[in-house]
ROSE-531658 format. One record per residue (C-alpha): residue number from 1; residue in three letters; x, z, y. Coordinates in Angstrom, 1 decimal. Last residue first. Example, Ala and Ser with C-alpha at 12.3 -4.5 7.8 and 13.67 -1.06 7.14 Angstrom:
BEGIN
@num=2 | residuo=SER | c1=13.7 | c3=7.1 | c2=-1.1
@num=1 | residuo=ALA | c1=12.3 | c3=7.8 | c2=-4.5
***
This chain:
BEGIN
@num=239 | residuo=ILE | c1=-18.0 | c3=22.5 | c2=9.8
@num=238 | residuo=THR | c1=-15.0 | c3=23.7 | c2=11.0
@num=237 | residuo=ARG | c1=-13.3 | c3=22.8 | c2=7.7
@num=236 | residuo=ARG | c1=-14.9 | c3=19.2 | c2=8.3
@num=235 | residuo=ASN | c1=-13.3 | c3=18.6 | c2=11.3
@num=234 | residuo=GLU | c1=-9.5 | c3=19.8 | c2=10.2
@num=233 | residuo=ILE | c1=-10.2 | c3=17.4 | c2=7.4
@num=232 | residuo=THR | c1=-10.8 | c3=14.6 | c2=9.6
@num=231 | residuo=ARG | c1=-8.3 | c3=15.4 | c2=12.1
@num=230 | residuo=VAL | c1=-5.7 | c3=15.2 | c2=9.2
@num=229 | residuo=ALA | c1=-6.9 | c3=11.8 | c2=7.9
@num=228 | residuo=LEU | c1=-6.8 | c3=10.3 | c2=11.5
@num=227 | residuo=PHE | c1=-3.3 | c3=11.3 | c2=11.7
@num=226 | residuo=LEU | c1=-2.4 | c3=9.9 | c2=8.3
@num=225 | residuo=SER | c1=-3.8 | c3=6.6 | c2=9.7
@num=224 | residuo=VAL | c1=-2.3 | c3=6.9 | c2=12.9
@num=223 | residuo=PHE | c1=1.5 | c3=7.8 | c2=11.6
@num=222 | residuo=ILE | c1=1.3 | c3=4.8 | c2=8.8
@num=221 | residuo=LEU | c1=-0.2 | c3=2.0 | c2=11.0
@num=220 | residuo=SER | c1=3.0 | c3=3.1 | c2=13.4
@num=219 | residuo=LEU | c1=5.3 | c3=3.0 | c2=11.0
@num=218 | residuo=PHE | c1=3.8 | c3=-0.5 | c2=9.9
@num=217 | residuo=TYR | c1=4.0 | c3=-2.0 | c2=13.3
@num=216 | residuo=ILE | c1=7.3 | c3=-0.2 | c2=13.9
@num=215 | residuo=ILE | c1=9.0 | c3=-2.2 | c2=11.1
@num=214 | residuo=ASN | c1=7.4 | c3=-5.2 | c2=12.2
@num=213 | residuo=LYS | c1=8.4 | c3=-4.5 | c2=15.7
@num=212 | residuo=THR | c1=12.1 | c3=-3.8 | c2=14.4
@num=211 | residuo=ASP | c1=12.6 | c3=-7.5 | c2=12.9
@num=210 | residuo=ILE | c1=14.1 | c3=-7.9 | c2=9.4
@num=209 | residuo=ILE | c1=14.4 | c3=-11.4 | c2=8.7
@num=208 | residuo=GLY | c1=14.6 | c3=-12.7 | c2=4.7
@num=207 | residuo=LYS | c1=11.8 | c3=-15.0 | c2=5.5
@num=206 | residuo=SER | c1=9.2 | c3=-12.9 | c2=3.4
@num=205 | residuo=PHE | c1=10.3 | c3=-10.0 | c2=5.8
@num=204 | residuo=ASP | c1=9.4 | c3=-12.1 | c2=8.8
@num=203 | residuo=GLN | c1=5.9 | c3=-13.0 | c2=7.3
@num=202 | residuo=TYR | c1=5.0 | c3=-9.3 | c2=7.2
@num=201 | residuo=ASN | c1=3.8 | c3=-8.5 | c2=10.9
@num=200 | residuo=GLU | c1=1.8 | c3=-11.8 | c2=10.8
@num=199 | residuo=MET | c1=0.4 | c3=-11.1 | c2=7.6
@num=198 | residuo=VAL | c1=-0.5 | c3=-7.5 | c2=8.5
@num=197 | residuo=SER | c1=-2.3 | c3=-8.4 | c2=11.9
@num=196 | residuo=LEU | c1=-2.7 | c3=-6.3 | c2=14.4
@num=195 | residuo=HIS | c1=0.2 | c3=-7.9 | c2=16.4
@num=194 | residuo=LYS | c1=-2.0 | c3=-11.3 | c2=15.8
@num=193 | residuo=PHE | c1=-4.9 | c3=-9.9 | c2=17.1
@num=192 | residuo=VAL | c1=-3.5 | c3=-8.6 | c2=20.4
@num=191 | residuo=ASP | c1=-1.7 | c3=-12.2 | c2=21.2
@num=190 | residuo=GLY | c1=-5.2 | c3=-14.0 | c2=20.4
@num=189 | residuo=LEU | c1=-6.3 | c3=-11.7 | c2=22.9
@num=188 | residuo=SER | c1=-4.3 | c3=-13.1 | c2=25.6
@num=187 | residuo=GLN | c1=-4.4 | c3=-16.5 | c2=24.2
@num=186 | residuo=SER | c1=-8.1 | c3=-16.5 | c2=24.5
@num=185 | residuo=VAL | c1=-10.0 | c3=-16.8 | c2=21.1
@num=184 | residuo=SER | c1=-10.4 | c3=-19.0 | c2=18.2
@num=183 | residuo=TYR | c1=-6.6 | c3=-19.2 | c2=17.0
@num=182 | residuo=SER | c1=-6.4 | c3=-15.5 | c2=17.2
@num=181 | residuo=LEU | c1=-8.8 | c3=-15.1 | c2=14.8
@num=180 | residuo=ALA | c1=-6.8 | c3=-15.7 | c2=11.9
@num=179 | residuo=GLY | c1=-4.8 | c3=-12.7 | c2=12.3
@num=178 | residuo=VAL | c1=-7.5 | c3=-10.7 | c2=12.0
@num=177 | residuo=LEU | c1=-8.0 | c3=-11.5 | c2=8.5
@num=176 | residuo=TRP | c1=-5.3 | c3=-9.2 | c2=6.9
@num=175 | residuo=LEU | c1=-6.1 | c3=-6.1 | c2=8.9
@num=174 | residuo=PHE | c1=-10.0 | c3=-6.7 | c2=8.2
@num=173 | residuo=LEU | c1=-9.5 | c3=-6.8 | c2=5.0
@num=172 | residuo=LEU | c1=-7.4 | c3=-4.0 | c2=5.1
@num=171 | residuo=MET | c1=-10.1 | c3=-1.8 | c2=6.8
@num=170 | residuo=PHE | c1=-12.8 | c3=-3.6 | c2=4.6
@num=169 | residuo=VAL | c1=-10.6 | c3=-2.4 | c2=1.3
@num=168 | residuo=ALA | c1=-10.3 | c3=1.3 | c2=2.5
@num=167 | residuo=ILE | c1=-14.1 | c3=1.5 | c2=3.0
@num=166 | residuo=ILE | c1=-14.8 | c3=0.2 | c2=-0.3
@num=165 | residuo=ALA | c1=-12.4 | c3=2.6 | c2=-1.8
@num=164 | residuo=ALA | c1=-13.7 | c3=5.5 | c2=-0.3
@num=163 | residuo=ALA | c1=-17.1 | c3=4.5 | c2=-1.0
@num=162 | residuo=ILE | c1=-16.3 | c3=4.4 | c2=-4.8
@num=161 | residuo=GLN | c1=-14.9 | c3=7.9 | c2=-4.7
@num=160 | residuo=ASN | c1=-17.6 | c3=9.3 | c2=-3.0
@num=159 | residuo=SER | c1=-16.9 | c3=12.5 | c2=-1.3
@num=158 | residuo=THR | c1=-16.4 | c3=10.9 | c2=2.1
@num=157 | residuo=LEU | c1=-14.5 | c3=10.6 | c2=5.3
@num=156 | residuo=SER | c1=-10.8 | c3=11.9 | c2=3.7
@num=155 | residuo=SER | c1=-10.9 | c3=9.0 | c2=1.0
@num=154 | residuo=ALA | c1=-10.9 | c3=6.4 | c2=4.0
@num=153 | residuo=PHE | c1=-7.8 | c3=8.2 | c2=5.6
@num=152 | residuo=THR | c1=-5.7 | c3=8.5 | c2=2.7
@num=151 | residuo=GLY | c1=-6.6 | c3=4.7 | c2=1.9
@num=150 | residuo=LEU | c1=-5.4 | c3=4.1 | c2=5.4
@num=149 | residuo=ALA | c1=-2.0 | c3=5.9 | c2=4.6
@num=148 | residuo=ALA | c1=-2.0 | c3=3.9 | c2=1.2
@num=147 | residuo=PHE | c1=-2.4 | c3=0.6 | c2=2.8
@num=146 | residuo=ALA | c1=0.4 | c3=1.7 | c2=5.5
@num=145 | residuo=ALA | c1=2.7 | c3=2.6 | c2=2.4
@num=144 | residuo=GLY | c1=2.3 | c3=-0.6 | c2=0.4
@num=143 | residuo=ALA | c1=2.9 | c3=-2.9 | c2=3.8
@num=142 | residuo=LEU | c1=6.3 | c3=-0.9 | c2=3.9
@num=141 | residuo=LEU | c1=7.1 | c3=-1.2 | c2=0.2
@num=140 | residuo=LEU | c1=6.1 | c3=-5.2 | c2=0.7
@num=139 | residuo=GLY | c1=8.2 | c3=-5.3 | c2=3.6
@num=138 | residuo=LEU | c1=11.1 | c3=-4.0 | c2=1.8
@num=137 | residuo=TYR | c1=10.1 | c3=-6.2 | c2=-1.4
@num=136 | residuo=GLY | c1=10.5 | c3=-9.1 | c2=0.8
@num=135 | residuo=THR | c1=13.8 | c3=-8.0 | c2=2.7
@num=134 | residuo=LEU | c1=15.1 | c3=-7.1 | c2=-1.2
@num=133 | residuo=ILE | c1=14.1 | c3=-10.9 | c2=-2.4
@num=132 | residuo=MET | c1=15.6 | c3=-12.6 | c2=1.0
@num=131 | residuo=ALA | c1=19.2 | c3=-10.8 | c2=0.2
@num=130 | residuo=TRP | c1=18.8 | c3=-11.7 | c2=-3.2
@num=129 | residuo=ASP | c1=18.8 | c3=-15.0 | c2=-2.9
@num=128 | residuo=VAL | c1=18.4 | c3=-16.4 | c2=-6.8
@num=127 | residuo=LYS | c1=20.8 | c3=-18.6 | c2=-8.5
@num=126 | residuo=ALA | c1=19.1 | c3=-19.9 | c2=-11.8
@num=125 | residuo=VAL | c1=18.6 | c3=-19.8 | c2=-15.4
@num=124 | residuo=VAL | c1=19.8 | c3=-15.7 | c2=-15.9
@num=123 | residuo=GLU | c1=18.7 | c3=-14.8 | c2=-12.2
@num=122 | residuo=LEU | c1=15.3 | c3=-16.0 | c2=-13.3
@num=121 | residuo=ILE | c1=15.3 | c3=-12.7 | c2=-15.2
@num=120 | residuo=ALA | c1=16.0 | c3=-10.5 | c2=-12.5
@num=119 | residuo=PRO | c1=13.5 | c3=-11.9 | c2=-10.2
@num=118 | residuo=TYR | c1=10.9 | c3=-10.8 | c2=-12.7
@num=117 | residuo=SER | c1=12.7 | c3=-7.6 | c2=-13.5
@num=116 | residuo=MET | c1=11.8 | c3=-6.6 | c2=-9.9
@num=115 | residuo=SER | c1=8.3 | c3=-5.7 | c2=-11.1
@num=114 | residuo=ILE | c1=9.4 | c3=-2.5 | c2=-12.2
@num=113 | residuo=ILE | c1=10.7 | c3=-1.6 | c2=-8.8
@num=112 | residuo=ILE | c1=7.1 | c3=-2.8 | c2=-7.6
@num=111 | residuo=VAL | c1=5.8 | c3=0.1 | c2=-9.9
@num=110 | residuo=SER | c1=8.0 | c3=2.6 | c2=-9.2
@num=109 | residuo=ALA | c1=7.3 | c3=2.0 | c2=-5.7
@num=108 | residuo=PHE | c1=3.6 | c3=2.2 | c2=-5.9
@num=107 | residuo=LEU | c1=3.8 | c3=5.5 | c2=-7.8
@num=106 | residuo=SER | c1=5.9 | c3=7.2 | c2=-5.0
@num=105 | residuo=VAL | c1=3.7 | c3=5.7 | c2=-2.6
@num=104 | residuo=THR | c1=0.2 | c3=7.5 | c2=-4.0
@num=103 | residuo=ALA | c1=2.7 | c3=10.6 | c2=-4.2
@num=102 | residuo=LEU | c1=3.9 | c3=10.3 | c2=-0.7
@num=101 | residuo=PHE | c1=0.1 | c3=10.3 | c2=0.5
@num=100 | residuo=LYS | c1=-0.8 | c3=13.2 | c2=-1.3
@num=99 | residuo=GLY | c1=1.9 | c3=15.2 | c2=0.3
@num=98 | residuo=VAL | c1=1.4 | c3=13.7 | c2=3.5
@num=97 | residuo=VAL | c1=-2.3 | c3=15.0 | c2=3.5
@num=96 | residuo=VAL | c1=-1.7 | c3=18.3 | c2=1.9
@num=95 | residuo=GLU | c1=1.0 | c3=18.9 | c2=4.7
@num=94 | residuo=TRP | c1=-0.8 | c3=17.9 | c2=7.3
@num=93 | residuo=ASP | c1=-3.7 | c3=20.6 | c2=6.2
@num=92 | residuo=ARG | c1=-1.3 | c3=23.2 | c2=6.3
@num=91 | residuo=VAL | c1=-0.9 | c3=25.2 | c2=3.2
@num=90 | residuo=PRO | c1=-1.3 | c3=28.9 | c2=2.4
@num=89 | residuo=ARG | c1=-3.9 | c3=28.3 | c2=-0.1
@num=88 | residuo=THR | c1=-7.6 | c3=28.4 | c2=1.3
@num=87 | residuo=MET | c1=-7.7 | c3=24.5 | c2=1.8
@num=86 | residuo=LEU | c1=-6.9 | c3=23.8 | c2=-1.8
@num=85 | residuo=LEU | c1=-9.9 | c3=25.9 | c2=-3.3
@num=84 | residuo=GLU | c1=-12.2 | c3=24.3 | c2=-0.5
@num=83 | residuo=MET | c1=-11.3 | c3=21.1 | c2=-1.9
@num=82 | residuo=THR | c1=-11.7 | c3=22.1 | c2=-5.5
@num=81 | residuo=GLY | c1=-15.7 | c3=21.5 | c2=-5.1
@num=80 | residuo=SER | c1=-15.4 | c3=18.5 | c2=-7.6
@num=79 | residuo=ALA | c1=-17.0 | c3=16.3 | c2=-4.9
@num=78 | residuo=ARG | c1=-14.3 | c3=17.5 | c2=-2.4
@num=77 | residuo=GLU | c1=-11.4 | c3=16.9 | c2=-4.6
@num=76 | residuo=GLN | c1=-12.3 | c3=13.7 | c2=-6.0
@num=75 | residuo=ALA | c1=-12.9 | c3=12.2 | c2=-2.5
@num=74 | residuo=PHE | c1=-9.4 | c3=13.7 | c2=-1.1
@num=73 | residuo=LEU | c1=-7.3 | c3=11.8 | c2=-3.0
@num=72 | residuo=GLY | c1=-9.9 | c3=9.8 | c2=-5.3
@num=71 | residuo=MET | c1=-10.0 | c3=6.6 | c2=-3.4
@num=70 | residuo=THR | c1=-6.0 | c3=6.4 | c2=-2.7
@num=69 | residuo=LEU | c1=-5.0 | c3=4.6 | c2=-6.3
@num=68 | residuo=MET | c1=-8.0 | c3=2.2 | c2=-6.5
@num=67 | residuo=PRO | c1=-7.6 | c3=1.6 | c2=-2.5
@num=66 | residuo=ILE | c1=-4.1 | c3=0.9 | c2=-3.4
@num=65 | residuo=ILE | c1=-5.0 | c3=-2.0 | c2=-5.7
@num=64 | residuo=PHE | c1=-7.2 | c3=-4.1 | c2=-3.6
@num=63 | residuo=LEU | c1=-4.7 | c3=-4.7 | c2=-0.6
@num=62 | residuo=THR | c1=-1.6 | c3=-4.8 | c2=-3.5
@num=61 | residuo=LEU | c1=-3.0 | c3=-8.1 | c2=-4.8
@num=60 | residuo=PHE | c1=-2.3 | c3=-9.6 | c2=-1.2
@num=59 | residuo=LEU | c1=1.5 | c3=-8.1 | c2=-1.3
@num=58 | residuo=MET | c1=2.0 | c3=-9.3 | c2=-4.7
@num=57 | residuo=SER | c1=0.9 | c3=-12.7 | c2=-3.9
@num=56 | residuo=GLY | c1=3.4 | c3=-12.9 | c2=-0.9
@num=55 | residuo=ILE | c1=6.3 | c3=-11.4 | c2=-3.3
@num=54 | residuo=LEU | c1=5.4 | c3=-14.4 | c2=-5.5
@num=53 | residuo=ASP | c1=5.3 | c3=-16.9 | c2=-2.7
@num=52 | residuo=ARG | c1=8.8 | c3=-15.6 | c2=-1.7
@num=51 | residuo=LEU | c1=10.0 | c3=-16.1 | c2=-5.2
@num=50 | residuo=HIS | c1=9.1 | c3=-19.9 | c2=-4.4
@num=49 | residuo=GLU | c1=12.2 | c3=-20.0 | c2=-2.8
@num=48 | residuo=THR | c1=13.9 | c3=-20.0 | c2=-6.2
@num=47 | residuo=GLN | c1=12.9 | c3=-23.6 | c2=-6.4
@num=46 | residuo=ALA | c1=10.5 | c3=-25.0 | c2=-9.0
@num=45 | residuo=GLN | c1=11.6 | c3=-28.0 | c2=-10.8
@num=44 | residuo=PRO | c1=11.0 | c3=-25.7 | c2=-14.3
@num=43 | residuo=MET | c1=7.4 | c3=-25.5 | c2=-13.7
@num=42 | residuo=LEU | c1=5.6 | c3=-24.1 | c2=-16.5
@num=41 | residuo=LEU | c1=8.4 | c3=-21.7 | c2=-16.8
@num=40 | residuo=PHE | c1=9.1 | c3=-20.8 | c2=-13.0
@num=39 | residuo=ILE | c1=5.6 | c3=-21.0 | c2=-11.3
@num=38 | residuo=ALA | c1=3.0 | c3=-20.0 | c2=-14.0
@num=37 | residuo=ILE | c1=5.5 | c3=-17.5 | c2=-15.9
@num=36 | residuo=PHE | c1=5.7 | c3=-15.8 | c2=-12.4
@num=35 | residuo=ILE | c1=2.0 | c3=-16.2 | c2=-11.8
@num=34 | residuo=TYR | c1=1.1 | c3=-14.5 | c2=-15.0
@num=33 | residuo=GLY | c1=3.6 | c3=-11.9 | c2=-14.4
@num=32 | residuo=ILE | c1=2.3 | c3=-10.9 | c2=-11.2
@num=31 | residuo=ILE | c1=-1.3 | c3=-10.8 | c2=-12.8
@num=30 | residuo=GLY | c1=0.7 | c3=-8.4 | c2=-15.6
@num=29 | residuo=LEU | c1=2.4 | c3=-6.4 | c2=-13.2
@num=28 | residuo=TYR | c1=-0.8 | c3=-5.4 | c2=-11.3
@num=27 | residuo=PHE | c1=-3.0 | c3=-4.9 | c2=-14.6
@num=26 | residuo=VAL | c1=-0.8 | c3=-3.0 | c2=-16.4
@num=25 | residuo=ALA | c1=-0.1 | c3=-0.7 | c2=-12.9
@num=24 | residuo=LEU | c1=-4.1 | c3=-0.5 | c2=-12.5
@num=23 | residuo=VAL | c1=-4.6 | c3=0.4 | c2=-16.0
@num=22 | residuo=TYR | c1=-1.7 | c3=2.9 | c2=-16.5
@num=21 | residuo=ALA | c1=-2.6 | c3=4.9 | c2=-13.6
@num=20 | residuo=MET | c1=-6.3 | c3=4.7 | c2=-14.4
@num=19 | residuo=PRO | c1=-5.6 | c3=6.1 | c2=-17.4
@num=18 | residuo=SER | c1=-5.4 | c3=9.9 | c2=-16.2
@num=17 | residuo=THR | c1=-2.6 | c3=12.4 | c2=-16.9
@num=16 | residuo=PHE | c1=0.0 | c3=10.2 | c2=-15.1
@num=15 | residuo=TYR | c1=-2.0 | c3=10.4 | c2=-11.7
@num=14 | residuo=SER | c1=-2.7 | c3=13.9 | c2=-12.1
@num=13 | residuo=ARG | c1=1.3 | c3=14.5 | c2=-12.6
@num=12 | residuo=LEU | c1=1.8 | c3=12.5 | c2=-9.4
@num=11 | residuo=GLU | c1=-0.9 | c3=14.5 | c2=-7.3
@num=10 | residuo=LYS | c1=0.8 | c3=18.0 | c2=-8.6
@num=9 | residuo=GLY | c1=4.2 | c3=16.2 | c2=-7.4
@num=8 | residuo=ALA | c1=3.1 | c3=15.2 | c2=-4.0
@num=7 | residuo=ILE | c1=1.3 | c3=18.8 | c2=-3.6
@num=6 | residuo=THR | c1=4.6 | c3=20.7 | c2=-4.5
@num=5 | residuo=LEU | c1=6.9 | c3=18.3 | c2=-2.4
@num=4 | residuo=ILE | c1=4.6 | c3=18.8 | c2=0.9
@num=3 | residuo=ASN | c1=4.7 | c3=22.5 | c2=0.0
@num=2 | residuo=ARG | c1=8.5 | c3=22.6 | c2=-0.4
@num=1 | residuo=MET | c1=8.7 | c3=20.3 | c2=2.9
***
């Protein structure tokens, strides 16, 4: 555990010593803030239930922001030649993967916590259903963690950061859009597509419902993605 926390701390510090994290955080919060203003300040008649739409917009934006954060986790290490140095230290491959993954999740969690100031502002003028909001944020955090795990795997595949980001975005877009395919195929295959869909598994959270199957989906996606990242690093070590 100490190795994991050490690696996570090192990766977090690298985020904050680079302008990338600040730029992405400001961009993310700025876009969400713009949507918030458009919905609630320019449309006074909007109901607080529209906060679900705001969190849904955050989820879609996360699909593109997370790959930007994860693209350099391993790709940059490999391109700069520090990957070999990292792997000669007394740490296991899975500790490196989990540590870097936790750093990204911690950064994302801090950003979405800041974004909770938007519904807090709305509380001043209207009654906010905090149970629904917090459940939506739980789903957003789980989805963001799953995206980060997939981004970690994508970064382990290449030494090119741009390629890592593109691979991650394509994988996430597939999981985002696969649910739409369920309406054009047989019912049995459609059910499979729905089970794979990020949106299908997030919708209950947006309605204030916590369902075990949705939690299992995101946790499974995290586990499989991190497992594949570990295996990729182990295979590259033996080459």
